[in-house]
PyMOL CGO cylinders between C-alpha atoms (Angstrom):
from pymol import cmd
from pymol.cgo import CYLINDER

trace = [
    CYLINDER, 0.00, 0.00, 0.00, 2.85, 2.42, 0.72, 0.3, 1, 1, 1, 1, 1, 1,
    CYLINDER, 2.85, 2.42, 0.72, 4.22, 2.09, -2.81, 0.3, 1, 1, 1, 1, 1, 1,
    CYLINDER, 4.22, 2.09, -2.81, 0.87, 3.20, -4.26, 0.3, 1, 1, 1, 1, 1, 1,
    CYLINDER, 0.87, 3.20, -4.26, 0.97, 6.49, -2.39, 0.3, 1, 1, 1, 1, 1, 1,
    CYLINDER, 0.97, 6.49, -2.39, 3.62, 8.05, -4.62, 0.3, 1, 1, 1, 1, 1, 1,
    CYLINDER, 3.62, 8.05, -4.62, 2.97, 11.58, -5.72, 0.3, 1, 1, 1, 1, 1, 1,
    CYLINDER, 2.97, 11.58, -5.72, 1.58, 12.05, -9.21, 0.3, 1, 1, 1, 1, 1, 1,
    CYLINDER, 1.58, 12.05, -9.21, 4.51, 14.31, -10.06, 0.3, 1, 1, 1, 1, 1, 1,
    CYLINDER, 4.51, 14.31, -10.06, 6.88, 11.43, -9.35, 0.3, 1, 1, 1, 1, 1, 1,
    CYLINDER, 6.88, 11.43, -9.35, 4.91, 8.97, -11.45, 0.3, 1, 1, 1, 1, 1, 1,
    CYLINDER, 4.91, 8.97, -11.45, 3.71, 11.09, -14.36, 0.3, 1, 1, 1, 1, 1, 1,
    CYLINDER, 3.71, 11.09, -14.36, 6.05, 12.95, -16.64, 0.3, 1, 1, 1, 1, 1, 1,
    CYLINDER, 6.05, 12.95, -16.64, 4.84, 16.04, -18.50, 0.3, 1, 1, 1, 1, 1, 1,
    CYLINDER, 4.84, 16.04, -18.50, 4.34, 15.73, -22.23, 0.3, 1, 1, 1, 1, 1, 1,
    CYLINDER, 4.34, 15.73, -22.23, 5.03, 18.37, -24.83, 0.3, 1, 1, 1, 1, 1, 1,
    CYLINDER, 5.03, 18.37, -24.83, 2.22, 19.32, -27.20, 0.3, 1, 1, 1, 1, 1, 1,
    CYLINDER, 2.22, 19.32, -27.20, 2.73, 18.30, -30.80, 0.3, 1, 1, 1, 1, 1, 1,
    CYLINDER, 2.73, 18.30, -30.80, 3.58, 21.07, -33.23, 0.3, 1, 1, 1, 1, 1, 1,
    CYLINDER, 3.58, 21.07, -33.23, 0.71, 22.00, -35.50, 0.3, 1, 1, 1, 1, 1, 1,
    CYLINDER, 0.71, 22.00, -35.50, 1.18, 21.33, -39.22, 0.3, 1, 1, 1, 1, 1, 1,
    CYLINDER, 1.18, 21.33, -39.22, 1.00, 25.06, -40.01, 0.3, 1, 1, 1, 1, 1, 1,
    CYLINDER, 1.00, 25.06, -40.01, 4.02, 25.76, -37.79, 0.3, 1, 1, 1, 1, 1, 1,
    CYLINDER, 4.02, 25.76, -37.79, 6.25, 24.03, -40.31, 0.3, 1, 1, 1, 1, 1, 1,
    CYLINDER, 6.25, 24.03, -40.31, 5.41, 26.64, -42.97, 0.3, 1, 1, 1, 1, 1, 1,
    CYLINDER, 5.41, 26.64, -42.97, 7.73, 29.56, -43.63, 0.3, 1, 1, 1, 1, 1, 1,
    CYLINDER, 7.73, 29.56, -43.63, 5.06, 32.11, -42.57, 0.3, 1, 1, 1, 1, 1, 1,
    CYLINDER, 5.06, 32.11, -42.57, 5.37, 32.59, -38.83, 0.3, 1, 1, 1, 1, 1, 1,
    CYLINDER, 5.37, 32.59, -38.83, 2.33, 34.85, -38.36, 0.3, 1, 1, 1, 1, 1, 1,
    CYLINDER, 2.33, 34.85, -38.36, -0.90, 33.15, -37.42, 0.3, 1, 1, 1, 1, 1, 1,
    CYLINDER, -0.90, 33.15, -37.42, -3.89, 33.44, -39.71, 0.3, 1, 1, 1, 1, 1, 1,
    CYLINDER, -3.89, 33.44, -39.71, -7.36, 31.93, -39.58, 0.3, 1, 1, 1, 1, 1, 1,
    CYLINDER, -7.36, 31.93, -39.58, -7.93, 28.69, -41.47, 0.3, 1, 1, 1, 1, 1, 1,
    CYLINDER, -7.93, 28.69, -41.47, -10.31, 30.35, -43.93, 0.3, 1, 1, 1, 1, 1, 1,
    CYLINDER, -10.31, 30.35, -43.93, -7.62, 32.93, -44.80, 0.3, 1, 1, 1, 1, 1, 1,
    CYLINDER, -7.62, 32.93, -44.80, -5.16, 30.15, -45.63, 0.3, 1, 1, 1, 1, 1, 1,
    CYLINDER, -5.16, 30.15, -45.63, -7.88, 28.88, -48.02, 0.3, 1, 1, 1, 1, 1, 1,
    CYLINDER, -7.88, 28.88, -48.02, -8.18, 32.32, -49.65, 0.3, 1, 1, 1, 1, 1, 1,
    CYLINDER, -8.18, 32.32, -49.65, -11.43, 33.30, -47.92, 0.3, 1, 1, 1, 1, 1, 1,
    CYLINDER, -11.43, 33.30, -47.92, -12.67, 35.90, -45.43, 0.3, 1, 1, 1, 1, 1, 1,
    CYLINDER, -12.67, 35.90, -45.43, -15.93, 36.08, -43.52, 0.3, 1, 1, 1, 1, 1, 1,
    CYLINDER, -15.93, 36.08, -43.52, -17.93, 39.21, -44.29, 0.3, 1, 1, 1, 1, 1, 1,
    CYLINDER, -17.93, 39.21, -44.29, -18.88, 40.39, -40.82, 0.3, 1, 1, 1, 1, 1, 1,
    CYLINDER, -18.88, 40.39, -40.82, -22.00, 42.18, -42.05, 0.3, 1, 1, 1, 1, 1, 1,
    CYLINDER, -22.00, 42.18, -42.05, -23.52, 39.41, -44.18, 0.3, 1, 1, 1, 1, 1, 1,
    CYLINDER, -23.52, 39.41, -44.18, -21.89, 36.34, -42.56, 0.3, 1, 1, 1, 1, 1, 1,
    CYLINDER, -21.89, 36.34, -42.56, -20.90, 35.11, -46.03, 0.3, 1, 1, 1, 1, 1, 1,
    CYLINDER, -20.90, 35.11, -46.03, -17.47, 34.00, -47.17, 0.3, 1, 1, 1, 1, 1, 1,
    CYLINDER, -17.47, 34.00, -47.17, -15.79, 36.10, -49.83, 0.3, 1, 1, 1, 1, 1, 1,
    CYLINDER, -15.79, 36.10, -49.83, -12.69, 35.27, -51.86, 0.3, 1, 1, 1, 1, 1, 1,
    CYLINDER, -12.69, 35.27, -51.86, -9.60, 37.34, -51.20, 0.3, 1, 1, 1, 1, 1, 1,
    CYLINDER, -9.60, 37.34, -51.20, -8.57, 39.25, -54.32, 0.3, 1, 1, 1, 1, 1, 1,
    CYLINDER, -8.57, 39.25, -54.32, -11.93, 39.00, -56.10, 0.3, 1, 1, 1, 1, 1, 1,
    CYLINDER, -11.93, 39.00, -56.10, -14.41, 41.77, -56.97, 0.3, 1, 1, 1, 1, 1, 1,
    CYLINDER, -14.41, 41.77, -56.97, -16.35, 41.95, -53.70, 0.3, 1, 1, 1, 1, 1, 1,
    CYLINDER, -16.35, 41.95, -53.70, -13.11, 41.96, -51.70, 0.3, 1, 1, 1, 1, 1, 1,
    CYLINDER, -13.11, 41.96, -51.70, -11.66, 44.87, -53.72, 0.3, 1, 1, 1, 1, 1, 1,
    CYLINDER, -11.66, 44.87, -53.72, -14.96, 46.79, -53.55, 0.3, 1, 1, 1, 1, 1, 1,
    CYLINDER, -14.96, 46.79, -53.55, -15.08, 46.51, -49.76, 0.3, 1, 1, 1, 1, 1, 1,
    CYLINDER, -15.08, 46.51, -49.76, -11.42, 47.48, -49.38, 0.3, 1, 1, 1, 1, 1, 1,
    CYLINDER, -11.42, 47.48, -49.38, -12.03, 50.62, -51.48, 0.3, 1, 1, 1, 1, 1, 1,
    CYLINDER, -12.03, 50.62, -51.48, -14.96, 51.46, -49.19, 0.3, 1, 1, 1, 1, 1, 1,
    CYLINDER, -14.96, 51.46, -49.19, -12.60, 51.34, -46.20, 0.3, 1, 1, 1, 1, 1, 1,
    CYLINDER, -12.60, 51.34, -46.20, -13.43, 47.93, -44.79, 0.3, 1, 1, 1, 1, 1, 1,
    CYLINDER, -13.43, 47.93, -44.79, -10.82, 46.47, -42.45, 0.3, 1, 1, 1, 1, 1, 1,
    CYLINDER, -10.82, 46.47, -42.45, -9.31, 43.00, -42.82, 0.3, 1, 1, 1, 1, 1, 1,
    CYLINDER, -9.31, 43.00, -42.82, -8.39, 40.96, -39.75, 0.3, 1, 1, 1, 1, 1, 1,
    CYLINDER, -8.39, 40.96, -39.75, -6.50, 37.97, -41.09, 0.3, 1, 1, 1, 1, 1, 1,
    CYLINDER, -6.50, 37.97, -41.09, -5.93, 36.54, -37.61, 0.3, 1, 1, 1, 1, 1, 1,
    CYLINDER, -5.93, 36.54, -37.61, -9.70, 36.35, -37.02, 0.3, 1, 1, 1, 1, 1, 1,
    CYLINDER, -9.70, 36.35, -37.02, -10.47, 35.72, -40.69, 0.3, 1, 1, 1, 1, 1, 1,
    CYLINDER, -10.47, 35.72, -40.69, -13.05, 38.51, -41.02, 0.3, 1, 1, 1, 1, 1, 1,
    CYLINDER, -13.05, 38.51, -41.02, -13.55, 41.67, -43.02, 0.3, 1, 1, 1, 1, 1, 1,
    CYLINDER, -13.55, 41.67, -43.02, -15.37, 44.38, -41.06, 0.3, 1, 1, 1, 1, 1, 1,
    CYLINDER, -15.37, 44.38, -41.06, -17.10, 47.63, -42.00, 0.3, 1, 1, 1, 1, 1, 1,
    CYLINDER, -17.10, 47.63, -42.00, -15.06, 50.79, -41.44, 0.3, 1, 1, 1, 1, 1, 1,
    CYLINDER, -15.06, 50.79, -41.44, -14.96, 51.89, -37.83, 0.3, 1, 1, 1, 1, 1, 1,
    CYLINDER, -14.96, 51.89, -37.83, -17.07, 54.95, -37.02, 0.3, 1, 1, 1, 1, 1, 1,
    CYLINDER, -17.07, 54.95, -37.02, -14.17, 56.53, -35.10, 0.3, 1, 1, 1, 1, 1, 1,
    CYLINDER, -14.17, 56.53, -35.10, -12.23, 57.18, -38.31, 0.3, 1, 1, 1, 1, 1, 1,
    CYLINDER, -12.23, 57.18, -38.31, -15.19, 58.88, -40.02, 0.3, 1, 1, 1, 1, 1, 1,
    CYLINDER, -15.19, 58.88, -40.02, -15.64, 61.45, -37.24, 0.3, 1, 1, 1, 1, 1, 1,
    CYLINDER, -15.64, 61.45, -37.24, -11.93, 62.36, -37.13, 0.3, 1, 1, 1, 1, 1, 1,
]
cmd.load_cgo(trace, "trace")
């Protein structure tokens, strides 16, 4: 019975998490999965749009903001309009 009372830290060794497949790529910045597929989520319509296509360029010209980490394109912030 005394041998069973060892501390967990003595018995269990910590494991290291496996590296994600994207970490092996040359790009070190993190982007959303949809961005790596060439897509962004339109925050206003909840539809996916293709990066570099007509709708994307139209929204960029209108001042929309791209967040590649979150994978969304958002309408222009109202703070910038009032300044």
